N, C-alpha and C positions, 0 to 999 in steps of 0.2 A: 432423439428427444427422450427425456426421462420424465415420467409422470409419477403420480403418487403411488407409493407401495410397490415400486418396481426396483429390483436389484437392491433392496434394503434402503432405498433412498426415496423421499427425504426423511425417513424415520431416524436417521443419525443426527447428531448435534449440528445446528446451524449457527453461524456467527456473522457479525459485521455487515448487516444489510445496508446498502447504499442505493438511493433512488436515482433513476435516470433524469436528465433535465426536463423531459416531457412528462414525467410523473406516471408513466405507464409500465415501467419495468423496475425490478429490483435485482441487483447482483448481491451475492453473498458467498461465503465459503462454508463447507461442511466437512465433517470427519469422514475420511475414507477408510477402507478396510484393506489391510495388507499384512504380510508376514515378514516385513523387513525389519521389525524390531522397534518401530516407532510409528506413531499415527500420522499418516499424511493428511492433507486436506485438498479438496477439489473445489473449483469455482463453478457456480451455477447461476442461472438467470430466470427469474419468474416474470411471465408476461401476463398482465392483467386482462388484456383483451381476449386471449385464448385460454387463460387459466392453466397454462402449461409451464413446466420447468425444464429448461434445457441445460444439460451439463456442458460446460465450456472447456474443461480440462479432463483428460483421460489418461492419467499416469499415476505412478506411485510416489510422486514427489510432493513436497509441501508447497501448496499454492494457496495464498490467502490475501486478505486486505484488498479486494478489487474495488475500483472506483471508476465511474463513468467520466469521460471527457466532457468538456463544456457543450460540445455539439452532439453528444450521445452516441457517437460512432465508434469510439475506441474505449478500451479499458487499460488501466495500469494495475499491476498486481505484483506481489512478491512471489518468488518461486525458488526452490532449491534444485531446479532441474539440472544445472551444471555443477552442483555440489551435492550429489546424492549421498544419503545416509547421514546427513548433518542437518543442523538447524540454520546453517548459513544460507542466506537468500540474496538474490539480486532483484532489481526492478525489471519487469517484463512489460511488453506492450502487446495488446491484441486488437486487431481490426475486427469489429463485430459483423461487418458485412461479409467477410471471407473466413473468419475464425482463424486466420493466420496470426502467429505470434512470433516475437523475437525478443532477445535479451537486450536491455539498454545499458545497465551498469555492469561492471566486472570488478568485484571486490578483490580478486586476486592481483589486480594491478594497483591497489591502494593499500593504505595502512589500516583500513577498516576491517573488522571481522565480519560484519554483515550490514545490510541496509534494509530499511523497513518503512512501512506506512506512507506510500506515495499519495500525494494530493495535488491535483492539477492547479496550475496558475492560469493557463489558457489551453488551447488545443495542441500545444507543443511542449511548453515548459511545465515543470512540476517541482514540488518540494518533497522532501523525505528526510528521515533521520538516519544517521549512520552510527554504528556502535564500534568503538575502539576496543581491542582486546585488553584483558587485565582482570584482576581480582574484583575491583569495583568498576563495573561497566560505565563507560563515559559516552553519553549520547551527544551528538552535535547535529545541527540542521544544515542541510545542503539543498542546492538547486541543480537541476540538470534539464535536458530537453531530449525529445524523441529524435530530432533531426541531427543535433551535434553530439549528443551523448557525453559531453564534458561535465565533470562534477566540480561545483564551486561551493565553498562554505559560505553560508549567508552572513554569519557574524561569528567572531571569535568569542569563546566563553570557557571559563574554567569549571562551569557548572554542567550538569547533565540536562540538556534541553532536547525535547523530542515531541513527536506527533504534531507537526506544523500544519496550519490551515490558513490560507490567505483570504483576506476580506474581498468581497465582490469588486470593490474599487481598486484593489491591488495596492493599498497604501499601508496595510497593517497585517502582521502575521500573529495569529494566536498560537500558543504552544504551551506545553507543560514543562516546568522547570523546578529544580530543587534549590534554586539560588536564594530562597528565603528559608532554607533548612528543612522545609517540607515540600512535597510535590503540589504545586499550585498552578493555576492558569495565569499566564502572562501575555502581554501584548508587546510586540516589537514594532515601533513606528519606523517605517523604512526610510522616509525622507530625513528625519531628524536623528535617526539611529539611537533612539531612546527607548526605554522600557517602562511599562506600567504593570503593576501586579493587580489582578482582578479578584482573586480569591485568597 
């Protein structure tokens, strides 16, 4: 367990706070300290009941964008654990009851350069965006699951679509897109396969 002002943490930069479903914990990532030539990130959790901060990852990789499952028992996050020394990441799963984790996606078996920003649909399925390599990075939205680990594109697009978030009733996906020539918030209506620009 890591508490305030211990090992230089949490005085380092913190990012991307996400609440637990029970509103009593927050997960986030923070800058690590290493000599590998780039700044890694570690994932930690703040507990409101005890006032303590627990570091959940302990390595020199890039671990970030943690998000609680719907039941609050699991996390999804990005990690460069199997692609050390790069900014390429895969989606990983962590069981908060045991702190055991495992890799779900494997970009080396796809045409994607990296995958990012997981967001749960339920306690098994999740959305994320993947980035294709190239001078102008092309983002697309995908779905996968902890149990099957298969990657499926949610919809075809020639635009750059990213950072998906599904509605609580699972009928709509909010996402960022440049399909209107600037980066705006859009809605994808799953049943009708139509789009609405919000901003």
